[in-house]
C-alpha positions as CSV (number, residue, x, y, z in Angstrom):
1,M,356.2,164.1,-93.6
2,R,357.0,165.8,-90.2
3,C,356.7,169.3,-91.1
4,T,357.6,172.0,-88.6
5,W,354.5,173.6,-88.4
6,C,352.2,170.3,-87.4
7,D,349.3,170.7,-84.9
8,S,348.3,167.5,-85.1
9,E,351.1,165.5,-83.7
10,Y,348.5,163.5,-82.1
11,T,347.6,161.9,-85.7
12,F,350.8,159.7,-86.2
13,Y,349.5,157.6,-83.1
14,G,347.1,155.4,-81.7
15,G,343.0,156.2,-82.4
16,E,340.4,154.2,-83.4
17,R,339.3,152.5,-86.4
18,I,335.4,152.7,-87.0
19,S,333.2,151.4,-90.1
20,F,332.1,154.4,-93.2
21,D,328.9,153.7,-91.4
22,E,329.9,154.9,-87.9
23,M,331.0,157.4,-90.0
24,F,328.1,158.6,-90.9
25,V,326.1,158.1,-88.3
26,K,327.6,161.0,-86.7
27,L,327.3,163.2,-89.2
28,D,324.3,163.3,-89.3
29,E,323.8,164.0,-85.5
30,F,326.1,166.8,-85.5
31,G,323.1,168.0,-88.4
32,C,325.8,169.6,-90.5
33,R,325.8,169.7,-94.4
34,L,329.8,170.5,-94.5
35,V,333.2,168.2,-93.9
36,E,336.1,169.0,-94.0
37,V,338.2,166.2,-95.0
38,T,341.9,165.9,-92.9
39,G,345.1,165.3,-90.6
40,G,347.8,164.5,-90.1
41,E,347.9,163.9,-94.4
42,P,344.0,162.4,-95.4
43,L,345.5,161.3,-98.3
44,A,347.7,158.9,-97.1
45,Q,344.9,156.6,-95.8
46,K,344.1,154.5,-99.1
47,N,340.4,154.7,-97.9
48,V,340.1,157.6,-97.8
49,F,339.5,158.4,-101.5
50,P,336.2,156.6,-102.0
51,F,335.5,157.4,-98.7
52,I,335.1,161.2,-99.6
53,R,333.1,159.8,-103.1
54,E,330.5,159.0,-100.2
55,L,330.4,162.8,-98.9
56,C,330.1,163.8,-102.8
57,D,327.5,160.8,-103.3
58,R,326.0,162.0,-100.1
59,G,325.2,165.6,-100.7
60,Y,327.7,167.1,-98.5
61,E,329.8,170.1,-99.5
62,V,333.8,168.6,-99.0
63,L,336.4,170.3,-98.2
64,V,339.7,168.8,-98.2
65,E,343.1,169.8,-97.0
66,T,346.2,167.6,-98.2
67,G,350.0,169.2,-96.7
68,G,351.0,168.0,-100.8
69,Y,353.3,166.3,-101.3
70,I,350.8,163.5,-102.9
71,S,348.9,163.8,-106.1
72,T,344.9,164.8,-105.9
73,E,344.7,163.3,-108.5
74,N,342.0,160.7,-107.0
75,V,340.3,163.0,-105.1
76,D,336.7,163.1,-106.1
77,P,336.2,166.6,-107.8
78,R,333.3,167.0,-106.5
79,A,335.7,168.1,-103.5
80,S,337.1,171.3,-103.3
81,I,341.2,170.4,-102.6
82,I,342.6,173.6,-99.7
83,L,346.4,172.0,-101.3
84,D,349.3,173.2,-98.6
85,V,352.4,174.4,-100.5
86,K,356.2,173.8,-98.0
87,C,357.9,176.9,-98.1
88,P,361.9,176.0,-97.2
89,A,361.4,176.3,-93.5
90,S,358.9,173.7,-92.8
91,G,361.4,171.6,-93.8
92,E,359.9,169.5,-96.4
93,A,359.9,171.9,-99.5
94,E,361.6,169.5,-101.1
95,R,358.6,166.7,-100.9
96,N,355.9,169.2,-102.8
97,H,353.8,167.4,-105.5
98,W,353.6,170.7,-107.5
99,P,351.7,168.8,-110.3
100,N,349.1,168.8,-108.1
101,L,349.0,173.0,-108.5
102,E,348.3,172.2,-112.7
103,R,345.7,170.6,-111.2
104,L,343.5,173.7,-108.9
105,R,340.6,175.0,-110.3
106,P,340.1,178.7,-109.4
107,E,337.1,178.3,-108.9
108,K,337.0,176.1,-106.6
109,D,339.9,175.4,-104.5
110,E,342.2,177.1,-102.8
111,V,346.4,177.3,-102.2
112,K,348.0,178.0,-98.3
113,F,351.3,179.0,-97.3
114,V,352.8,179.0,-94.0
115,I,355.6,181.5,-93.9
116,A,357.9,182.2,-91.3
117,N,360.3,184.7,-93.0
118,L,361.9,186.9,-95.3
119,Q,363.2,183.5,-97.4
120,D,359.4,181.6,-97.0
121,W,358.0,184.7,-99.1
122,E,360.0,185.1,-101.4
123,F,359.8,181.3,-101.7
124,A,356.1,181.7,-101.6
125,K,355.9,184.7,-104.5
126,E,357.4,183.4,-107.0
127,I,356.2,179.3,-106.9
128,I,352.5,182.1,-107.3
129,R,353.7,184.0,-109.6
130,K,355.5,181.4,-112.4
131,Y,352.7,179.5,-112.2
132,D,350.2,181.6,-112.6
133,K,351.4,182.9,-115.6
134,R,352.4,179.7,-116.8
135,V,349.4,178.8,-116.6
136,Q,347.8,181.3,-118.2
137,D,350.0,181.7,-120.8
138,G,349.3,178.1,-121.4
139,N,345.5,178.7,-121.6
140,A,345.9,181.7,-123.8
141,Y,348.4,179.8,-126.5
142,F,347.5,176.2,-127.0
143,T,344.0,175.8,-126.1
144,S,342.0,173.7,-127.9
145,Y,339.3,171.1,-127.2
146,V,340.7,171.6,-123.5
147,E,342.0,174.2,-121.6
148,G,345.4,174.9,-122.8
149,W,347.9,173.7,-119.6
150,K,346.7,170.5,-120.0
151,T,347.7,170.3,-123.4
152,D,351.5,168.0,-124.4
153,R,352.5,172.0,-125.4
154,G,351.3,173.7,-122.2
155,M,353.0,170.8,-120.0
156,I,356.0,171.9,-121.0
157,Y,355.5,175.5,-121.3
158,L,354.2,175.3,-117.6
159,I,357.7,173.2,-116.0
160,Y,360.3,174.4,-118.9
161,G,358.9,178.1,-119.7
162,A,359.3,179.9,-123.5
163,P,361.8,178.4,-125.5
164,N,363.8,179.8,-126.9
165,V,363.6,178.9,-131.3
166,I,360.5,177.6,-132.7
167,Y,360.2,176.2,-135.9
168,K,356.2,175.8,-137.1
169,T,355.5,174.1,-140.2
170,A,351.6,173.7,-142.1
171,N,351.6,170.5,-139.0
172,S,354.7,171.0,-136.9
173,E,355.9,172.5,-134.3
174,T,360.0,172.1,-133.2
175,W,361.0,173.5,-129.3
176,T,364.6,174.4,-128.5
177,Y,365.6,175.2,-125.2
178,G,369.0,176.3,-125.3
179,E,371.4,177.5,-128.6
180,E,370.4,175.7,-131.9
181,N,372.5,172.6,-132.4
182,N,374.4,172.5,-129.7
183,I,374.5,168.9,-128.2
184,N,372.8,170.1,-124.9
185,S,369.9,171.4,-125.7
186,L,366.6,170.7,-125.4
187,T,364.2,169.9,-128.6
188,Y,361.3,168.9,-128.4
189,V,358.6,168.1,-132.2
190,F,355.0,168.5,-131.7
191,S,352.7,167.4,-134.7
192,K,349.0,168.5,-135.4
193,V,346.2,166.2,-135.2
194,N,343.2,166.2,-136.9
195,N,340.9,167.1,-134.9
196,P,337.0,168.7,-136.2
197,F,337.0,170.8,-133.5
198,T,339.6,173.1,-133.5
199,D,342.6,173.6,-135.6
200,N,345.5,174.6,-132.1
201,D,345.6,170.2,-131.7
202,Y,348.9,168.9,-131.5
203,S,350.2,166.0,-129.8
204,L,353.9,165.9,-128.8
205,D,356.6,163.0,-130.3
206,R,357.8,161.1,-127.3
207,S,360.8,159.9,-126.7
208,P,362.4,157.5,-124.0
209,N,365.0,160.8,-124.5
210,Y,362.8,163.4,-122.8
211,K,363.0,161.0,-119.7
212,Q,366.3,162.3,-117.0
213,A,365.8,165.5,-118.7
214,W,362.2,166.3,-117.7
215,Y,363.1,164.9,-114.4
216,S,365.0,166.7,-113.4
217,A,363.0,169.8,-114.8
218,V,360.6,169.0,-112.1
219,D,363.0,167.9,-109.4
220,I,363.6,171.4,-109.7
221,W,360.3,173.0,-110.0
222,R,360.5,170.6,-106.8
223,Q,362.6,172.5,-104.4
224,G,360.3,175.2,-105.2
225,R,362.9,177.2,-108.4
226,A,361.6,177.5,-112.1
227,Y,363.8,175.6,-114.9
228,L,364.5,178.6,-116.9
229,Q,363.6,181.7,-116.6
230,D,360.8,183.8,-118.6
């Protein structure tokens, strides 16, 4: 990634290789218990994940500032994420990895937008509006033994928004996006799971037929647009 706003071009080339032990010696010399792991893009380095874990094990408060195009899934959950969402003027908006937003924790993580013009401002507002509303709705409607947005129904809702038609039975829900009986419409079926802890646990009846539509919807999110208007 070569973002317009990069302030660390010196990290593109050269550098010095040092071991974890050497880095921890230097950290001890500073006497500071707060460490921010940044770059360049820190998550592009395969050894950054065990490094972050070791920092957490040693009792450091760890911040990870990422450019947002690599998954944060494998970052130690004890670390705080500072997620940069690229706006259009950065030249890299299409590379945003949107599932990173789904993993953000309100009590721990942060989002950063660098805004250059009105288009960037509107882009940022739209992303915040869509993700915040859909995550809140998902938690309100679909929470079971996990947060609602993390469930099968919550993930579909987050990407596609509210379905046009919902049919419910005692043991299932059928969601349709578009007109009923239209070959171009999307239909998702969720079956109720026998769960002793909740009566609100449903699992998507998975099918390879969903793949193309799902990837298309996620690609639209990568461009900073919602798949459907709420």
